[in-house]
Structures are given as structure tokens and as C-alpha cells.
PDB file of N, CA, C and O in Angstrom:
ATOM      1  N   MET A   1      92.176 116.927  67.934  1.00  0.00           N
ATOM      2  CA  MET A   1      91.390 116.285  69.069  1.00  0.00           C
ATOM      3  C   MET A   1      92.611 115.092  69.663  1.00  0.00           C
ATOM      4  O   MET A   1      92.829 114.915  70.861  1.00  0.00           O
ATOM      5  N   LYS A   2      93.202 114.470  68.723  1.00  0.00           N
ATOM      6  CA  LYS A   2      94.141 113.394  69.077  1.00  0.00           C
ATOM      7  C   LYS A   2      95.321 113.895  69.829  1.00  0.00           C
ATOM      8  O   LYS A   2      95.769 113.402  70.864  1.00  0.00           O
ATOM      9  N   ARG A   3      95.770 114.928  69.193  1.00  0.00           N
ATOM     10  CA  ARG A   3      96.988 115.663  69.647  1.00  0.00           C
ATOM     11  C   ARG A   3      96.674 116.323  71.257  1.00  0.00           C
ATOM     12  O   ARG A   3      97.514 116.337  72.157  1.00  0.00           O
ATOM     13  N   LEU A   4      95.531 116.753  71.348  1.00  0.00           N
ATOM     14  CA  LEU A   4      95.114 117.565  72.556  1.00  0.00           C
ATOM     15  C   LEU A   4      95.111 116.370  73.708  1.00  0.00           C
ATOM     16  O   LEU A   4      95.634 116.444  74.819  1.00  0.00           O
ATOM     17  N   SER A   5      94.421 115.309  73.175  1.00  0.00           N
ATOM     18  CA  SER A   5      94.402 113.895  74.213  1.00  0.00           C
ATOM     19  C   SER A   5      95.790 113.498  74.551  1.00  0.00           C
ATOM     20  O   SER A   5      96.150 113.219  75.694  1.00  0.00           O
ATOM     21  N   GLU A   6      96.478 113.487  73.604  1.00  0.00           N
ATOM     22  CA  GLU A   6      98.095 112.991  73.800  1.00  0.00           C
ATOM     23  C   GLU A   6      98.894 114.089  74.916  1.00  0.00           C
ATOM     24  O   GLU A   6      99.671 113.682  75.780  1.00  0.00           O
ATOM     25  N   GLN A   7      98.591 115.345  74.743  1.00  0.00           N
ATOM     26  CA  GLN A   7      99.146 116.404  75.451  1.00  0.00           C
ATOM     27  C   GLN A   7      98.676 116.340  76.958  1.00  0.00           C
ATOM     28  O   GLN A   7      99.436 116.394  77.925  1.00  0.00           O
ATOM     29  N   ARG A   8      97.233 116.208  77.006  1.00  0.00           N
ATOM     30  CA  ARG A   8      96.661 116.071  78.372  1.00  0.00           C
ATOM     31  C   ARG A   8      97.062 114.809  79.069  1.00  0.00           C
ATOM     32  O   ARG A   8      97.118 114.839  80.299  1.00  0.00           O
ATOM     33  N   THR A   9      97.333 113.758  78.464  1.00  0.00           N
ATOM     34  CA  THR A   9      97.902 112.544  79.007  1.00  0.00           C
ATOM     35  C   THR A   9      99.470 112.822  79.374  1.00  0.00           C
ATOM     36  O   THR A   9      99.972 112.345  80.391  1.00  0.00           O
ATOM     37  N   ASP A  10     100.081 113.506  78.603  1.00  0.00           N
ATOM     38  CA  ASP A  10     101.406 113.675  79.066  1.00  0.00           C
ATOM     39  C   ASP A  10     101.489 114.550  80.302  1.00  0.00           C
ATOM     40  O   ASP A  10     102.307 114.239  81.167  1.00  0.00           O
ATOM     41  N   ARG A  11     100.736 115.589  80.460  1.00  0.00           N
ATOM     42  CA  ARG A  11     100.631 116.501  81.405  1.00  0.00           C
ATOM     43  C   ARG A  11      99.945 115.808  82.754  1.00  0.00           C
ATOM     44  O   ARG A  11     100.308 116.281  83.830  1.00  0.00           O
ATOM     45  N   ALA A  12      99.145 114.906  82.770  1.00  0.00           N
ATOM     46  CA  ALA A  12      98.634 114.174  83.780  1.00  0.00           C
ATOM     47  C   ALA A  12      99.735 113.095  84.150  1.00  0.00           C
ATOM     48  O   ALA A  12      99.751 112.811  85.348  1.00  0.00           O
ATOM     49  N   ILE A  13     100.523 112.534  83.467  1.00  0.00           N
ATOM     50  CA  ILE A  13     101.523 111.730  83.888  1.00  0.00           C
ATOM     51  C   ILE A  13     102.649 112.487  84.750  1.00  0.00           C
ATOM     52  O   ILE A  13     103.042 111.993  85.807  1.00  0.00           O
ATOM     53  N   ARG A  14     103.141 113.671  84.274  1.00  0.00           N
ATOM     54  CA  ARG A  14     103.955 114.489  84.919  1.00  0.00           C
ATOM     55  C   ARG A  14     103.426 114.886  86.270  1.00  0.00           C
ATOM     56  O   ARG A  14     104.186 114.846  87.238  1.00  0.00           O
ATOM     57  N   LEU A  15     102.173 115.268  86.403  1.00  0.00           N
ATOM     58  CA  LEU A  15     101.485 115.710  87.544  1.00  0.00           C
ATOM     59  C   LEU A  15     101.451 114.397  88.406  1.00  0.00           C
ATOM     60  O   LEU A  15     101.831 114.483  89.574  1.00  0.00           O
ATOM     61  N   LEU A  16     101.036 113.220  87.929  1.00  0.00           N
ATOM     62  CA  LEU A  16     101.203 112.055  89.038  1.00  0.00           C
ATOM     63  C   LEU A  16     102.494 111.743  89.352  1.00  0.00           C
ATOM     64  O   LEU A  16     102.731 111.400  90.510  1.00  0.00           O
ATOM     65  N   LEU A  17     103.387 111.796  88.540  1.00  0.00           N
ATOM     66  CA  LEU A  17     104.777 111.516  89.061  1.00  0.00           C
ATOM     67  C   LEU A  17     105.209 112.544  89.965  1.00  0.00           C
ATOM     68  O   LEU A  17     105.887 112.218  90.938  1.00  0.00           O
ATOM     69  N   GLN A  18     104.912 113.710  89.774  1.00  0.00           N
ATOM     70  CA  GLN A  18     105.295 114.692  90.861  1.00  0.00           C
ATOM     71  C   GLN A  18     104.623 114.671  92.120  1.00  0.00           C
ATOM     72  O   GLN A  18     105.235 115.102  93.097  1.00  0.00           O
ATOM     73  N   THR A  19     103.354 114.200  92.264  1.00  0.00           N
ATOM     74  CA  THR A  19     102.444 114.051  93.294  1.00  0.00           C
ATOM     75  C   THR A  19     103.173 112.941  93.926  1.00  0.00           C
ATOM     76  O   THR A  19     103.797 113.177  94.960  1.00  0.00           O
ATOM     77  N   LEU A  20     103.166 111.852  93.465  1.00  0.00           N
ATOM     78  CA  LEU A  20     103.712 110.749  93.988  1.00  0.00           C
ATOM     79  C   LEU A  20     105.108 110.813  94.545  1.00  0.00           C
ATOM     80  O   LEU A  20     105.361 110.216  95.592  1.00  0.00           O
ATOM     81  N   GLU A  21     106.215 111.641  93.778  1.00  0.00           N
ATOM     82  CA  GLU A  21     107.534 111.817  94.442  1.00  0.00           C
ATOM     83  C   GLU A  21     107.333 112.575  95.632  1.00  0.00           C
ATOM     84  O   GLU A  21     107.933 112.171  96.628  1.00  0.00           O
ATOM     85  N   GLN A  22     106.552 113.677  95.750  1.00  0.00           N
ATOM     86  CA  GLN A  22     106.273 114.639  96.897  1.00  0.00           C
ATOM     87  C   GLN A  22     105.724 113.579  98.125  1.00  0.00           C
ATOM     88  O   GLN A  22     106.217 113.547  99.252  1.00  0.00           O
ATOM     89  N   ASN A  23     104.654 112.765  97.680  1.00  0.00           N
ATOM     90  CA  ASN A  23     104.210 112.095  98.899  1.00  0.00           C
ATOM     91  C   ASN A  23     105.167 110.918  99.343  1.00  0.00           C
ATOM     92  O   ASN A  23     104.992 110.441 100.464  1.00  0.00           O
ATOM     93  N   VAL A  24     106.048 110.482  98.628  1.00  0.00           N
ATOM     94  CA  VAL A  24     107.190 109.592  98.942  1.00  0.00           C
ATOM     95  C   VAL A  24     107.929 110.360  99.943  1.00  0.00           C
ATOM     96  O   VAL A  24     108.082 109.929 101.086  1.00  0.00           O
ATOM     97  N   ALA A  25     108.417 111.544  99.529  1.00  0.00           N
ATOM     98  CA  ALA A  25     109.388 112.150 100.375  1.00  0.00           C
ATOM     99  C   ALA A  25     108.706 112.593 101.727  1.00  0.00           C
ATOM    100  O   ALA A  25     109.392 112.624 102.748  1.00  0.00           O
ATOM    101  N   ASP A  26     107.536 112.893 101.754  1.00  0.00           N
ATOM    102  CA  ASP A  26     106.754 113.283 102.938  1.00  0.00           C
ATOM    103  C   ASP A  26     106.625 111.941 103.789  1.00  0.00           C
ATOM    104  O   ASP A  26     106.990 111.968 104.965  1.00  0.00           O
ATOM    105  N   ALA A  27     106.178 110.910 103.301  1.00  0.00           N
ATOM    106  CA  ALA A  27     105.949 109.691 103.973  1.00  0.00           C
ATOM    107  C   ALA A  27     107.308 109.203 104.684  1.00  0.00           C
ATOM    108  O   ALA A  27     107.437 108.768 105.828  1.00  0.00           O
ATOM    109  N   GLY A  28     108.193 109.376 103.784  1.00  0.00           N
ATOM    110  CA  GLY A  28     109.626 108.968 104.182  1.00  0.00           C
ATOM    111  C   GLY A  28     110.122 109.831 105.539  1.00  0.00           C
ATOM    112  O   GLY A  28     110.644 109.278 106.508  1.00  0.00           O
ATOM    113  N   THR A  29     109.925 110.975 105.469  1.00  0.00           N
ATOM    114  CA  THR A  29     110.096 111.869 106.634  1.00  0.00           C
ATOM    115  C   THR A  29     109.462 111.473 107.739  1.00  0.00           C
ATOM    116  O   THR A  29     110.134 111.300 108.756  1.00  0.00           O
ATOM    117  N   ILE A  30     108.013 111.246 107.760  1.00  0.00           N
ATOM    118  CA  ILE A  30     107.277 110.584 108.828  1.00  0.00           C
ATOM    119  C   ILE A  30     107.682 109.437 109.367  1.00  0.00           C
ATOM    120  O   ILE A  30     107.724 109.251 110.583  1.00  0.00           O
ATOM    121  N   LEU A  31     108.037 108.515 108.419  1.00  0.00           N
ATOM    122  CA  LEU A  31     108.512 107.171 108.836  1.00  0.00           C
ATOM    123  C   LEU A  31     109.724 107.308 109.652  1.00  0.00           C
ATOM    124  O   LEU A  31     109.721 106.771 110.759  1.00  0.00           O
ATOM    125  N   ASP A  32     110.757 107.953 109.257  1.00  0.00           N
ATOM    126  CA  ASP A  32     111.967 108.180 109.838  1.00  0.00           C
ATOM    127  C   ASP A  32     111.833 108.863 111.103  1.00  0.00           C
ATOM    128  O   ASP A  32     112.741 108.584 111.886  1.00  0.00           O
ATOM    129  N   GLU A  33     111.001 109.647 111.518  1.00  0.00           N
ATOM    130  CA  GLU A  33     110.688 110.228 112.611  1.00  0.00           C
ATOM    131  C   GLU A  33     110.044 109.347 113.577  1.00  0.00           C
ATOM    132  O   GLU A  33     110.364 109.398 114.764  1.00  0.00           O
ATOM    133  N   PHE A  34     109.067 108.458 113.099  1.00  0.00           N
ATOM    134  CA  PHE A  34     108.355 107.491 113.882  1.00  0.00           C
ATOM    135  C   PHE A  34     109.436 106.546 114.354  1.00  0.00           C
ATOM    136  O   PHE A  34     109.535 106.218 115.536  1.00  0.00           O
ATOM    137  N   GLU A  35     110.302 106.086 113.335  1.00  0.00           N
ATOM    138  CA  GLU A  35     111.207 104.891 113.750  1.00  0.00           C
ATOM    139  C   GLU A  35     112.333 105.499 114.660  1.00  0.00           C
ATOM    140  O   GLU A  35     112.912 104.701 115.397  1.00  0.00           O
ATOM    141  N   ALA A  36     112.719 106.848 114.697  1.00  0.00           N
ATOM    142  CA  ALA A  36     113.611 107.444 115.741  1.00  0.00           C
ATOM    143  C   ALA A  36     112.953 107.462 117.007  1.00  0.00           C
ATOM    144  O   ALA A  36     113.691 107.294 117.978  1.00  0.00           O
ATOM    145  N   THR A  37     111.697 107.633 117.228  1.00  0.00           N
ATOM    146  CA  THR A  37     111.113 107.692 118.597  1.00  0.00           C
ATOM    147  C   THR A  37     110.307 106.483 119.174  1.00  0.00           C
ATOM    148  O   THR A  37     109.754 106.491 120.273  1.00  0.00           O
ATOM    149  N   HIS A  38     110.313 105.399 118.253  1.00  0.00           N
ATOM    150  CA  HIS A  38     109.701 104.102 118.733  1.00  0.00           C
ATOM    151  C   HIS A  38     110.462 102.898 118.503  1.00  0.00           C
ATOM    152  O   HIS A  38     111.042 102.715 117.433  1.00  0.00           O
ATOM    153  N   ASP A  39     110.492 102.020 119.504  1.00  0.00           N
ATOM    154  CA  ASP A  39     111.276 100.823 119.464  1.00  0.00           C
ATOM    155  C   ASP A  39     110.713  99.775 118.493  1.00  0.00           C
ATOM    156  O   ASP A  39     109.594  99.915 118.000  1.00  0.00           O
ATOM    157  N   ASP A  40     111.477  98.756 118.235  1.00  0.00           N
ATOM    158  CA  ASP A  40     110.958  97.742 117.188  1.00  0.00           C
ATOM    159  C   ASP A  40     109.882  97.068 117.431  1.00  0.00           C
ATOM    160  O   ASP A  40     109.253  96.627 116.469  1.00  0.00           O
ATOM    161  N   CYS A  41     109.383  96.812 118.870  1.00  0.00           N
ATOM    162  CA  CYS A  41     108.074  96.329 119.142  1.00  0.00           C
ATOM    163  C   CYS A  41     106.981  97.252 118.828  1.00  0.00           C
ATOM    164  O   CYS A  41     105.964  96.867 118.251  1.00  0.00           O
ATOM    165  N   GLU A  42     107.177  98.503 119.207  1.00  0.00           N
ATOM    166  CA  GLU A  42     106.125  99.585 118.981  1.00  0.00           C
ATOM    167  C   GLU A  42     105.921  99.624 117.216  1.00  0.00           C
ATOM    168  O   GLU A  42     104.792  99.770 116.747  1.00  0.00           O
ATOM    169  N   LEU A  43     106.836  99.514 116.547  1.00  0.00           N
ATOM    170  CA  LEU A  43     106.868  99.483 115.024  1.00  0.00           C
ATOM    171  C   LEU A  43     106.011  98.531 114.552  1.00  0.00           C
ATOM    172  O   LEU A  43     105.156  98.753 113.695  1.00  0.00           O
ATOM    173  N   CYS A  44     106.217  97.433 115.102  1.00  0.00           N
ATOM    174  CA  CYS A  44     105.498  96.038 114.780  1.00  0.00           C
ATOM    175  C   CYS A  44     103.988  96.302 115.119  1.00  0.00           C
ATOM    176  O   CYS A  44     103.096  95.893 114.376  1.00  0.00           O
ATOM    177  N   ASP A  45     103.787  96.864 116.041  1.00  0.00           N
ATOM    178  CA  ASP A  45     102.452  96.845 116.702  1.00  0.00           C
ATOM    179  C   ASP A  45     101.472  97.931 116.047  1.00  0.00           C
ATOM    180  O   ASP A  45     100.251  97.786 116.011  1.00  0.00           O
ATOM    181  N   SER A  46     102.166  99.046 115.528  1.00  0.00           N
ATOM    182  CA  SER A  46     101.607 100.117 115.001  1.00  0.00           C
ATOM    183  C   SER A  46     100.876  99.956 113.718  1.00  0.00           C
ATOM    184  O   SER A  46     101.509  99.849 112.667  1.00  0.00           O
ATOM    185  N   LYS A  47      99.310  99.929 113.750  1.00  0.00           N
ATOM    186  CA  LYS A  47      98.809  99.819 112.518  1.00  0.00           C
ATOM    187  C   LYS A  47      99.081 100.911 111.740  1.00  0.00           C
ATOM    188  O   LYS A  47      99.262 100.699 110.541  1.00  0.00           O
ATOM    189  N   GLN A  48      99.160 102.194 112.211  1.00  0.00           N
ATOM    190  CA  GLN A  48      99.277 103.344 111.325  1.00  0.00           C
ATOM    191  C   GLN A  48     100.818 103.322 110.546  1.00  0.00           C
ATOM    192  O   GLN A  48     101.047 103.489 109.348  1.00  0.00           O
ATOM    193  N   TYR A  49     101.633 103.097 111.485  1.00  0.00           N
ATOM    194  CA  TYR A  49     103.140 102.959 110.932  1.00  0.00           C
ATOM    195  C   TYR A  49     103.130 101.901 109.807  1.00  0.00           C
ATOM    196  O   TYR A  49     103.595 102.244 108.720  1.00  0.00           O
ATOM    197  N   ASN A  50     102.658 100.682 109.953  1.00  0.00           N
ATOM    198  CA  ASN A  50     102.593  99.681 108.959  1.00  0.00           C
ATOM    199  C   ASN A  50     101.842 100.111 107.649  1.00  0.00           C
ATOM    200  O   ASN A  50     102.292  99.831 106.537  1.00  0.00           O
ATOM    201  N   ALA A  51     100.727 100.774 107.829  1.00  0.00           N
ATOM    202  CA  ALA A  51      99.874 101.076 106.699  1.00  0.00           C
ATOM    203  C   ALA A  51     100.554 102.015 105.857  1.00  0.00           C
ATOM    204  O   ALA A  51     100.479 101.969 104.629  1.00  0.00           O
ATOM    205  N   LEU A  52     101.439 103.150 106.706  1.00  0.00           N
ATOM    206  CA  LEU A  52     101.977 104.194 105.867  1.00  0.00           C
ATOM    207  C   LEU A  52     103.351 103.711 105.285  1.00  0.00           C
ATOM    208  O   LEU A  52     103.874 104.261 104.316  1.00  0.00           O
ATOM    209  N   ASN A  53     103.931 102.575 105.990  1.00  0.00           N
ATOM    210  CA  ASN A  53     104.909 101.918 105.224  1.00  0.00           C
ATOM    211  C   ASN A  53     104.616 101.119 104.044  1.00  0.00           C
ATOM    212  O   ASN A  53     105.442 100.957 103.146  1.00  0.00           O
ATOM    213  N   ALA A  54     103.563 100.669 104.037  1.00  0.00           N
ATOM    214  CA  ALA A  54     102.979 100.018 102.860  1.00  0.00           C
ATOM    215  C   ALA A  54     102.712 100.938 101.778  1.00  0.00           C
ATOM    216  O   ALA A  54     103.077 100.719 100.623  1.00  0.00           O
ATOM    217  N   GLY A  55     102.164 101.827 102.096  1.00  0.00           N
ATOM    218  CA  GLY A  55     101.789 102.912 101.199  1.00  0.00           C
ATOM    219  C   GLY A  55     103.102 103.604 100.548  1.00  0.00           C
ATOM    220  O   GLY A  55     103.175 103.969  99.375  1.00  0.00           O
ATOM    221  N   TYR A  56     103.983 103.702 101.386  1.00  0.00           N
ATOM    222  CA  TYR A  56     105.309 104.297 100.873  1.00  0.00           C
ATOM    223  C   TYR A  56     105.946 103.307  99.828  1.00  0.00           C
ATOM    224  O   TYR A  56     106.460 103.717  98.787  1.00  0.00           O
ATOM    225  N   PHE A  57     105.887 102.143 100.127  1.00  0.00           N
ATOM    226  CA  PHE A  57     106.590 101.273  99.127  1.00  0.00           C
ATOM    227  C   PHE A  57     105.813 100.966  98.019  1.00  0.00           C
ATOM    228  O   PHE A  57     106.391 100.608  96.993  1.00  0.00           O
ATOM    229  N   ALA A  58     104.411 101.056  98.052  1.00  0.00           N
ATOM    230  CA  ALA A  58     103.522 101.156  97.013  1.00  0.00           C
ATOM    231  C   ALA A  58     103.784 102.268  95.904  1.00  0.00           C
ATOM    232  O   ALA A  58     103.865 102.107  94.686  1.00  0.00           O
ATOM    233  N   MET A  59     103.886 103.341  96.586  1.00  0.00           N
ATOM    234  CA  MET A  59     104.195 104.715  95.864  1.00  0.00           C
ATOM    235  C   MET A  59     105.474 104.594  95.002  1.00  0.00           C
ATOM    236  O   MET A  59     105.536 104.912  93.814  1.00  0.00           O
ATOM    237  N   LYS A  60     106.426 104.125  95.701  1.00  0.00           N
ATOM    238  CA  LYS A  60     107.905 103.993  95.343  1.00  0.00           C
ATOM    239  C   LYS A  60     107.777 102.945  94.014  1.00  0.00           C
ATOM    240  O   LYS A  60     108.410 103.165  92.981  1.00  0.00           O
ATOM    241  N   ASP A  61     107.047 101.998  94.143  1.00  0.00           N
ATOM    242  CA  ASP A  61     106.834 100.913  93.077  1.00  0.00           C
ATOM    243  C   ASP A  61     105.997 101.416  91.909  1.00  0.00           C
ATOM    244  O   ASP A  61     106.302 101.026  90.782  1.00  0.00           O
ATOM    245  N   ALA A  62     105.064 102.172  92.057  1.00  0.00           N
ATOM    246  CA  ALA A  62     104.261 102.841  91.159  1.00  0.00           C
ATOM    247  C   ALA A  62     105.126 103.864  90.305  1.00  0.00           C
ATOM    248  O   ALA A  62     105.003 104.046  89.093  1.00  0.00           O
ATOM    249  N   ILE A  63     105.986 104.475  91.121  1.00  0.00           N
ATOM    250  CA  ILE A  63     106.900 105.697  90.292  1.00  0.00           C
ATOM    251  C   ILE A  63     107.976 104.749  89.469  1.00  0.00           C
ATOM    252  O   ILE A  63     108.378 105.132  88.370  1.00  0.00           O
ATOM    253  N   GLU A  64     108.353 103.712  89.942  1.00  0.00           N
ATOM    254  CA  GLU A  64     109.306 102.921  89.178  1.00  0.00           C
ATOM    255  C   GLU A  64     108.702 102.241  87.988  1.00  0.00           C
ATOM    256  O   GLU A  64     109.378 102.156  86.963  1.00  0.00           O
ATOM    257  N   LYS A  65     107.379 101.705  88.034  1.00  0.00           N
ATOM    258  CA  LYS A  65     106.746 101.092  87.068  1.00  0.00           C
ATOM    259  C   LYS A  65     106.431 102.275  85.851  1.00  0.00           C
ATOM    260  O   LYS A  65     106.537 102.078  84.641  1.00  0.00           O
ATOM    261  N   ILE A  66     106.083 103.351  86.409  1.00  0.00           N
ATOM    262  CA  ILE A  66     105.586 104.378  85.422  1.00  0.00           C
ATOM    263  C   ILE A  66     106.866 104.807  84.573  1.00  0.00           C
ATOM    264  O   ILE A  66     106.836 104.932  83.348  1.00  0.00           O
ATOM    265  N   ASN A  67     107.946 105.007  85.331  1.00  0.00           N
ATOM    266  CA  ASN A  67     109.092 105.422  84.575  1.00  0.00           C
ATOM    267  C   ASN A  67     109.652 104.121  83.741  1.00  0.00           C
ATOM    268  O   ASN A  67     110.368 104.313  82.759  1.00  0.00           O
ATOM    269  N   ASN A  68     109.398 103.140  84.050  1.00  0.00           N
ATOM    270  CA  ASN A  68     109.879 101.946  83.018  1.00  0.00           C
ATOM    271  C   ASN A  68     109.010 101.934  81.998  1.00  0.00           C
ATOM    272  O   ASN A  68     109.497 101.548  80.935  1.00  0.00           O
ATOM    273  N   ARG A  69     107.728 102.273  81.981  1.00  0.00           N
ATOM    274  CA  ARG A  69     107.027 102.174  80.802  1.00  0.00           C
ATOM    275  C   ARG A  69     107.151 103.312  80.105  1.00  0.00           C
ATOM    276  O   ARG A  69     106.934 103.253  78.895  1.00  0.00           O
ATOM    277  N   LEU A  70     107.489 104.466  80.657  1.00  0.00           N
ATOM    278  CA  LEU A  70     107.883 105.777  79.877  1.00  0.00           C
ATOM    279  C   LEU A  70     109.263 105.584  78.881  1.00  0.00           C
ATOM    280  O   LEU A  70     109.406 106.011  77.736  1.00  0.00           O
ATOM    281  N   ASN A  71     110.272 104.759  79.745  1.00  0.00           N
ATOM    282  CA  ASN A  71     111.371 104.734  79.111  1.00  0.00           C
ATOM    283  C   ASN A  71     111.429 103.532  78.257  1.00  0.00           C
ATOM    284  O   ASN A  71     112.526 103.265  77.766  1.00  0.00           O
ATOM    285  N   LYS A  72     110.568 102.874  78.036  1.00  0.00           N
ATOM    286  CA  LYS A  72     110.534 101.589  77.152  1.00  0.00           C
ATOM    287  C   LYS A  72     110.352 102.077  75.817  1.00  0.00           C
ATOM    288  O   LYS A  72     109.494 102.916  75.546  1.00  0.00           O
ATOM    289  N   LYS A  73     111.157 101.563  74.950  1.00  0.00           N
ATOM    290  CA  LYS A  73     110.811 102.086  73.603  1.00  0.00           C
ATOM    291  C   LYS A  73     110.472 100.911  72.459  1.00  0.00           C
ATOM    292  O   LYS A  73     110.173 101.236  71.309  1.00  0.00           O
TER     293      LYS A  73
END
């Protein structure tokens, strides 16, 4: 039972990292497109852009924290 639990945890971490990494890539593409088509004033005023930007950096931070914990010995 203990081994199964550890295996499921390992799989969940891999899936979580994979999902976060894909979401970061997708959000980055969308942010780049938005930045290319809007001026600085529009970027500052867009609630959606700012929300996605906040989520983008939160996901990058989460990936870094997970990897740091996994690599800690």
C-alpha cells in the first residue's frame, strides 16, 4: 500500500509538471500575441491580459518550487 501511494504521488507530480509546463507555453504564446497587437496603455488597462500575466508567472513559480523540492536532497 505504501509503495502504491508513492508511485501514485510520483505520477501525479509528473502530470502536474507536464500540465503546468504546457499551460505556461500556451499562455506565453497568447501573451506574446497580445503584446504584439496592443500598445502599452492597452496592456495596462486590460484586465484579461493582466490576469493571464499573473497566472503565467504564478505557474512558472510553481514549476520552479516543485523542481526545487524534488531536487533537494
